[in-house]
C-alpha positions in Angstrom: -52.2 17.1 4.9 -50.6 20.0 3.1 -49.7 19.8 -0.9 -47.0 21.5 -2.7 -48.0 24.1 -5.3 -46.4 23.9 -8.6 -46.4 27.1 -10.8 -47.0 26.6 -14.9 -48.5 28.7 -17.5 -51.4 26.2 -17.4 -53.8 25.5 -14.6 -54.7 22.1 -14.5 -57.6 20.5 -12.7 -58.0 16.8 -12.0 -59.9 15.2 -14.6 -63.2 13.9 -14.0 -65.5 11.6 -15.2 -69.2 13.0 -16.3 -70.1 9.8 -17.7 -69.2 6.2 -18.0 -69.7 3.6 -20.5 -70.3 0.0 -19.7 -66.4 -0.9 -19.7 -66.0 2.1 -17.4 -65.0 5.6 -17.6 -62.3 7.1 -20.1 -60.3 9.8 -18.4 -58.2 12.4 -20.5 -55.8 14.6 -18.8 -53.1 17.0 -20.2 -49.7 16.0 -19.9 -47.0 18.5 -18.2 -44.9 20.5 -19.3 -47.5 22.4 -21.5 -45.9 25.3 -24.2 -47.1 28.7 -23.9 -50.2 29.6 -26.1 -49.8 32.3 -28.3 -53.1 34.1 -30.3 -53.1 33.3 -34.1 -50.4 30.6 -33.9 -50.7 27.1 -33.4 -50.8 25.2 -30.1 -50.6 21.6 -29.5 -52.2 20.2 -26.3 -50.4 16.7 -25.4 -53.1 14.3 -24.0 -52.9 10.9 -21.8 -55.9 8.9 -22.1 -56.8 6.3 -19.7 -57.3 3.4 -20.3 -54.6 3.1 -22.9 -56.8 0.6 -24.7 -59.7 3.0 -25.7 -59.4 3.2 -29.2 -62.3 5.9 -30.0 -62.4 9.2 -30.9 -61.2 12.2 -28.7 -62.6 15.4 -29.1 -61.1 18.7 -27.4 -63.2 22.0 -27.0 -61.7 25.3 -25.9 -64.2 27.8 -24.7 -63.2 31.5 -23.7 -63.2 34.7 -25.9 -64.7 32.3 -28.4 -65.2 28.8 -29.0 -63.0 26.5 -30.9 -62.3 22.5 -31.1 -60.2 20.1 -32.5 -60.3 16.3 -33.0 -57.3 14.6 -31.2 -55.0 12.2 -33.3 -53.2 9.3 -31.3 -53.4 5.8 -29.9 -52.3 3.5 -27.0 -53.1 6.5 -24.6 -51.2 9.1 -26.3 -52.9 11.7 -28.1 -52.6 15.5 -29.5 -54.8 18.4 -30.1 -54.0 21.2 -32.3 -55.7 24.7 -31.9 -55.1 28.3 -33.3 -56.7 30.6 -30.6 -57.8 33.3 -32.5 -57.8 35.8 -29.5 -55.9 36.2 -26.4 -57.5 35.6 -22.9 -58.4 32.8 -20.6 -59.6 29.5 -22.5 -61.0 26.4 -21.0 -60.3 22.8 -22.2 -62.7 19.7 -22.0 -62.3 16.7 -23.8 -65.0 14.0 -24.9 -64.1 10.5 -25.0 -66.7 7.9 -25.6 -69.4 8.9 -23.1 -67.0 10.4 -21.0 -66.3 14.5 -20.5 -63.1 15.5 -18.7 -62.2 19.0 -17.7 -58.6 19.3 -18.6 -58.3 23.1 -17.0 -57.6 26.4 -18.4 -54.9 28.0 -20.6 -53.8 31.8 -20.8 -53.3 32.8 -24.4 -51.0 35.7 -25.0 -51.6 38.4 -27.4 -49.0 38.3 -30.6 -46.1 40.4 -29.7 -45.6 43.3 -31.8 -43.1 43.1 -34.3 -40.7 45.9 -34.9 -41.2 47.9 -38.3 -38.3 47.2 -40.7 -37.7 50.0 -43.6 -35.5 49.8 -46.3 -32.8 52.6 -46.5 -34.7 55.3 -44.7 -33.4 58.5 -44.6 -36.0 61.0 -43.3 -38.7 61.4 -40.8 -41.0 64.4 -39.9 -43.6 64.4 -37.1 -47.1 65.6 -38.1 -49.4 67.5 -35.7 -51.7 64.3 -35.1 -48.4 62.4 -33.9 -48.0 60.3 -37.1 -44.5 60.3 -38.7 -43.8 60.8 -42.6 -40.9 58.5 -43.3 -38.9 58.6 -46.7 -37.6 55.1 -47.6 -35.0 56.1 -50.2 -34.1 52.5 -51.4 -37.8 51.6 -52.5 -38.5 55.3 -53.7 -41.6 55.9 -51.4 -43.1 58.0 -48.5 -44.7 56.2 -45.8 -47.0 57.6 -43.0 -46.6 55.5 -39.6 -48.9 56.0 -36.5 -46.4 55.1 -33.6 -49.4 54.5 -31.2 -51.3 52.3 -33.4 -48.4 50.7 -35.4 -50.4 51.3 -38.5 -48.6 51.9 -41.9 -50.0 53.6 -45.1 -48.0 54.3 -48.4 -48.4 58.2 -48.9 -46.4 58.3 -52.4 -44.7 55.6 -54.1 -42.4 55.0 -57.5 -40.4 58.3 -56.7 -36.7 58.4 -57.9 -34.4 58.1 -54.8 -36.3 60.6 -52.3 -34.3 61.8 -49.8 -35.9 64.3 -47.4 -39.3 65.1 -46.4 -40.4 68.4 -44.1 -43.9 69.8 -43.8 -44.6 73.6 -43.6 -47.0 75.3 -40.8 -49.6 75.5 -43.8 -49.8 71.6 -44.0 -47.8 71.6 -47.1 -45.3 68.7 -47.6 -42.1 68.9 -49.4 -39.9 66.3 -50.6 -36.4 66.3 -52.2 -35.2 63.8 -54.8 -32.2 63.9 -57.0 -31.8 67.6 -57.9 -35.6 68.5 -57.5 -38.0 70.0 -54.8 -41.3 68.4 -54.9 -44.4 69.5 -53.3 -46.5 66.5 -52.2 -49.9 66.9 -53.1 -51.9 63.8 -52.0 -50.2 60.9 -53.5 -48.6 62.8 -56.5 -45.5 65.0 -56.6 -45.2 68.4 -58.2 -41.8 69.7 -59.0 -41.5 73.2 -57.9 -37.8 73.9 -57.8 -34.4 72.6 -59.3 -31.0 72.8 -58.1 -28.0 72.5 -60.2 -26.0 70.2 -57.8 -28.6 68.3 -55.9 -31.0 68.4 -53.5 -30.5 67.0 -50.0 -31.9 67.8 -46.3 -34.9 70.5 -46.2 -36.6 72.6 -43.6 -39.7 74.7 -44.1 -39.5 78.3 -42.3 -42.7 79.6 -40.6 -43.5 82.1 -43.3 -43.6 79.1 -45.9 -39.8 79.5 -47.3 -38.2 76.4 -48.0 -34.5 75.7 -47.3 -32.4 72.8 -48.7 -28.8 72.0 -48.9 -26.4 70.0 -51.4 -23.1 69.3 -50.5 -21.4 72.6 -50.7 -24.2 75.1 -50.6 -27.6 76.1 -48.6 -30.4 77.3 -50.7 -34.0 79.2 -50.0 -36.8 78.8 -52.2 -39.0 81.9 -51.3 -42.8 80.6 -50.7 -41.8 77.2 -51.4 -41.5 77.5 -55.4 -39.2 79.3 -57.9 -35.6 79.6 -58.4 -33.4 78.6 -55.2 -31.2 81.6 -54.0 -28.1 80.7 -52.3 -28.0 81.8 -48.6 -24.8 80.0 -47.7 -21.8 78.0 -48.8 -19.6 79.4 -52.1 -19.7 76.1 -54.0 -16.1 75.3 -52.6 -16.4 72.8 -49.9 -14.4 74.2 -46.7 -15.4 75.5 -43.1 -14.4 79.2 -43.2 -16.3 82.5 -43.0 -17.6 82.3 -39.4 -18.6 85.8 -38.3 -19.4 87.1 -41.8 -22.0 86.8 -44.3 -23.0 83.3 -44.9 -23.0 83.6 -48.7 -19.3 84.2 -48.6 -19.0 81.1 -46.0 -18.1 77.6 -46.6 -20.0 74.4 -45.8 -19.0 70.7 -46.2 -21.7 67.9 -46.6 -24.4 69.3 -44.7 -26.9 66.4 -43.6 -29.4 68.3 -41.6 -31.3 71.7 -41.5 -33.9 73.2 -38.9 -35.4 76.3 -38.2 -34.6 77.6 -34.5 -37.2 79.2 -32.1 -35.7 82.7 -33.0 -36.2 81.8 -36.7 -32.4 81.4 -37.3 -31.5 78.7 -39.9 -29.6 75.7 -38.3 -27.1 73.5 -40.4 -25.6 70.5 -39.6 -22.2 71.1 -41.3 -21.3 67.7 -41.1 -17.7 67.2 -42.6 -16.6 70.4 -40.5 -17.8 68.7 -37.7 -20.3 71.4 -35.9 -23.6 72.9 -35.7 -23.8 76.3 -37.7 -26.3 79.1 -37.3 -27.3 81.5 -39.8 -28.9 85.0 -38.3 -32.5 85.6 -40.0 -31.8 89.3 -39.8 -28.1 89.8 -40.8 -27.4 86.7 -42.7 -24.2 86.3 -40.4 -23.1 82.8 -40.2 -21.3 81.3 -36.7 -20.6 78.1 -34.9 -23.3 77.2 -32.3 -22.0 74.2 -31.3 -19.1 71.4 -31.8 -20.7 68.1 -32.9 -19.1 65.0 -34.3 -20.5 64.1 -37.9 -23.7 66.0 -37.2 -26.7 64.6 -39.1 -30.4 65.1 -38.6 -31.3 68.2 -36.6 -34.8 69.2 -34.8 -35.9 72.1 -32.7 -38.2 71.2 -29.5 -41.3 73.0 -28.5 -39.1 74.4 -25.7 -36.5 75.7 -28.2 -34.0 73.1 -27.4 -32.1 71.5 -30.1 -31.9 67.7 -30.8 -28.7 66.6 -33.1 -27.6 63.3 -34.4 -23.8 62.9 -33.6 -23.0 60.5 -36.4 -19.6 59.5 -34.8 -20.4 58.6 -31.4 -24.2 57.2 -32.7 -25.8 59.0 -30.1 -28.5 62.0 -30.0 -27.1 65.3 -28.5 -29.4 67.6 -26.6 -28.4 71.3 -26.9 -29.7 74.5 -25.3 -31.3 77.2 -27.7 -27.7 79.1 -27.4 -25.8 75.7 -27.9 -24.9 74.8 -24.7 -24.8 71.0 -24.2 -27.5 69.5 -22.0 -26.8 65.7 -22.5 -27.5 62.7 -24.3 -30.9 61.2 -25.3 -30.9 57.5 -24.9 -27.9 55.2 -25.4 -26.0 54.4 -28.7 -28.2 53.7 -31.6 -27.7 51.8 -34.6 -26.6 54.1 -37.8 -28.6 56.9 -36.5 -29.4 59.3 -39.1 -32.4 61.6 -38.3 -34.5 63.0 -35.5 -37.8 64.7 -34.2 -38.6 66.2 -31.3 -42.4 65.6 -30.1 -44.4 68.0 -28.1 -44.6 65.8 -25.0 -40.8 65.4 -24.7 -40.3 62.3 -26.5 -38.0 62.0 -29.2 -38.0 59.8 -32.3 -34.8 58.6 -33.8 -34.4 57.2 -37.0 -31.9 54.5 -37.9 -30.8 54.0 -41.4 -29.6 50.7 -43.1 -31.1 48.1 -45.2 -33.2 46.9 -42.2 -33.9 50.6 -40.9 -35.5 51.2 -37.5 -37.4 54.0 -35.8 -36.9 54.3 -31.9 -39.0 56.1 -29.5 -37.3 57.8 -26.5 -39.8 58.7 -23.8 -39.5 61.7 -21.9 -38.2 59.4 -19.2 -35.6 57.7 -21.1 -37.1 54.9 -21.8 -36.3 53.5 -25.4 -38.9 51.5 -27.4 -39.0 50.4 -31.1 -41.9 51.5 -33.1 -43.7 48.4 -34.3 -46.6 47.0 -36.2 -49.6 45.7 -34.2 
């Protein structure tokens, strides 16, 4: 005789009587359908007890990556036993009622699914050599260190006044902007190292240790990372003129991103002019490298190619070192703001807003959300 197979999350076996009382054995079995079990969360086993006249205690034991037991409650043949499995894996269930032990079957307990890391108004990310990310939470005034691999999150600095951008130099020194101030991050403390008269927004650090930062109409350089900022681009009047001439005589409009190109040039996301501009390190001449709608965060990959956020299309644009468009990274994002390129070809995208996220786009195009685990 052939029997049909029934697929369900729980592998059931027939209850068998391992002992009997004078009045006969008591049989306990699981009632289907059986809810899926998740480690660390309450799970209830619904039980049928025969005979229904049985009024004694029913105790259920689960054995697997550990051992847990629960006393079932109920009457007239219908009982329930509540469990919280401490670990994922396969757990075998048995029930004891009177002098009878019944084998109930085995349940596979799934691990707790990862919970997406939610950030409060994040504005900047910076990839560290170890693979961790420094993240600025502008709204709550702190800098976090996030490990995308493990999901761990640590507070690096807190109680900051509206921090905006973070950047790490080749020496390991970390800089931060907030208000009109350029700060150096020393452990969990901050040290002011420069002041800008009209704001300090995006920043980047050159290989020689010079720090570049921008405000609404100027790009400034702080030699060696401390001292008086010197204007390198922007006249202080919003506009878009000056290509082909000295950057100090050109105009910029609301730059939202800075980066150092592979050849040492300074790249500027000239946001309200809808273009990516390049300042030659030798001549100081400014030019348009590429047209990008509302460019925000920008970064340069290990191969010298450029990644920049297109704020209008909510996409990440991939450019060659010469500015030629290579394509797009990932699909459309939710309020994309900053971007970081990893050495393995992955790209991290920071989504801004009150419930900000960090998205990882792998080299093969797969998109995941960085999550706590």
